[in-house]
C-alpha positions as CSV (number, residue, x, y, z in Angstrom):
1,M,23.3,-14.3,-3.1
2,P,23.5,-14.4,0.7
3,N,20.8,-15.4,2.7
4,T,18.4,-12.2,3.1
5,N,15.5,-13.9,5.2
6,P,15.6,-11.7,8.6
7,H,13.8,-15.4,9.6
8,P,16.5,-17.8,8.6
9,E,13.5,-20.2,11.0
10,I,11.3,-19.7,8.0
11,D,12.7,-21.0,4.6
12,L,10.8,-18.5,2.2
13,Y,12.4,-21.1,-0.8
14,E,10.8,-24.2,0.5
15,I,7.5,-22.0,1.2
16,T,7.7,-21.1,-2.9
17,T,8.2,-24.0,-4.0
18,A,5.9,-26.1,-2.0
19,N,2.8,-23.5,-2.8
20,T,3.9,-23.9,-6.2
21,F,2.9,-27.5,-6.0
22,A,0.0,-26.8,-4.4
23,R,-1.0,-25.5,-6.8
24,N,-0.4,-27.3,-9.6
25,V,-2.4,-29.9,-7.3
26,I,-5.3,-27.5,-7.2
27,A,-5.2,-27.5,-11.1
28,G,-6.3,-31.0,-11.0
29,F,-8.3,-31.1,-8.1
30,K,-10.5,-27.8,-10.4
31,S,-10.8,-30.3,-14.0
32,A,-11.8,-33.1,-11.9
33,W,-14.5,-31.3,-9.4
34,P,-15.7,-28.4,-12.0
35,A,-18.9,-27.9,-9.6
36,L,-15.8,-26.6,-6.4
37,A,-14.0,-23.7,-9.0
38,D,-14.8,-21.6,-6.9
39,W,-12.8,-22.7,-4.1
40,W,-10.5,-24.3,-5.7
41,Q,-10.0,-20.9,-7.2
42,A,-10.1,-19.3,-4.1
43,V,-7.0,-21.5,-2.7
44,D,-5.4,-20.9,-5.4
45,D,-5.3,-17.6,-5.6
46,A,-4.0,-17.2,-1.5
47,L,-1.1,-19.7,-2.5
48,S,-0.5,-17.3,-5.1
49,D,-0.2,-15.1,-2.8
50,A,2.0,-16.3,-0.4
51,V,4.3,-16.8,-3.2
52,A,4.3,-13.1,-3.9
53,L,4.6,-12.1,0.0
54,C,8.2,-14.7,-0.1
55,E,9.5,-12.4,-3.0
56,Q,8.8,-9.5,-1.7
57,V,9.7,-10.4,1.6
58,T,13.3,-11.4,-0.1
59,R,13.5,-7.9,-1.6
60,L,12.8,-5.4,1.3
61,S,15.3,-7.8,3.3
62,A,17.9,-7.0,0.6
63,D,17.2,-3.5,0.3
64,L,17.2,-3.5,4.6
65,D,20.8,-5.3,4.3
66,R,21.5,-2.8,1.5
67,T,20.9,0.7,3.7
68,R,22.3,-1.6,7.0
69,R,25.8,-1.7,5.2
70,D,25.3,1.8,4.1
71,R,24.9,3.4,7.1
72,A,27.7,1.7,8.8
73,N,30.0,2.8,6.2
74,L,29.0,6.1,6.7
75,R,29.3,5.8,10.4
76,A,33.2,5.0,9.6
77,A,34.0,7.8,7.1
78,M,32.6,10.2,9.6
79,R,34.8,8.3,12.7
80,A,37.4,8.4,9.9
81,T,36.9,12.2,9.2
82,L,37.1,13.6,12.8
83,A,40.6,11.1,13.4
84,A,41.4,12.6,11.1
85,H,40.5,16.5,12.0
86,A,42.2,15.9,15.5
87,D,45.6,14.5,13.6
88,G,45.6,18.2,11.8
89,E,45.3,16.1,8.5
90,A,44.8,18.7,5.0
91,D,41.7,17.5,3.6
92,P,40.2,15.4,6.6
93,L,36.4,15.7,4.9
94,W,38.3,13.2,2.2
95,Y,36.7,10.0,3.4
96,L,33.5,11.4,3.7
97,R,33.2,12.7,0.1
98,D,34.6,9.4,-0.9
99,E,32.2,7.3,1.5
100,L,28.7,10.1,0.3
101,D,30.3,9.2,-3.5
102,A,30.4,5.9,-3.2
103,A,27.3,5.1,-1.7
104,E,26.0,7.5,-4.2
105,S,26.9,4.9,-7.0
106,A,26.0,1.9,-5.0
107,A,22.1,3.3,-5.1
108,D,22.4,4.3,-8.5
109,A,23.2,1.0,-9.4
110,A,20.8,-0.4,-7.2
111,R,17.6,1.6,-8.8
112,R,18.9,0.0,-12.3
113,P,16.4,-2.4,-13.7
114,R,17.4,-6.0,-13.2
């Protein structure tokens, strides 16, 4: 799977792994110091949110990559259509129809539950 992280200098996997470790440590602290359970719970909730945000960034980055690729493919099909028209091809719109059909199929596949 390609790296879909928009900021490669931020290691989302490392953040998720560190947060999982920290949440395990917090579970131990909660049992050792029950008087601070509310405070530890707040820290645990924040760490949990960070993991969810990492997952969301990964998902949105993949969506952005697909959108950019689809746009580039459509632009190439438009150029091919214009060139085919200039060359006098019988069906210059074939290139555009073909790409639109392919893009629709890819979009449908991306919407299917995993």
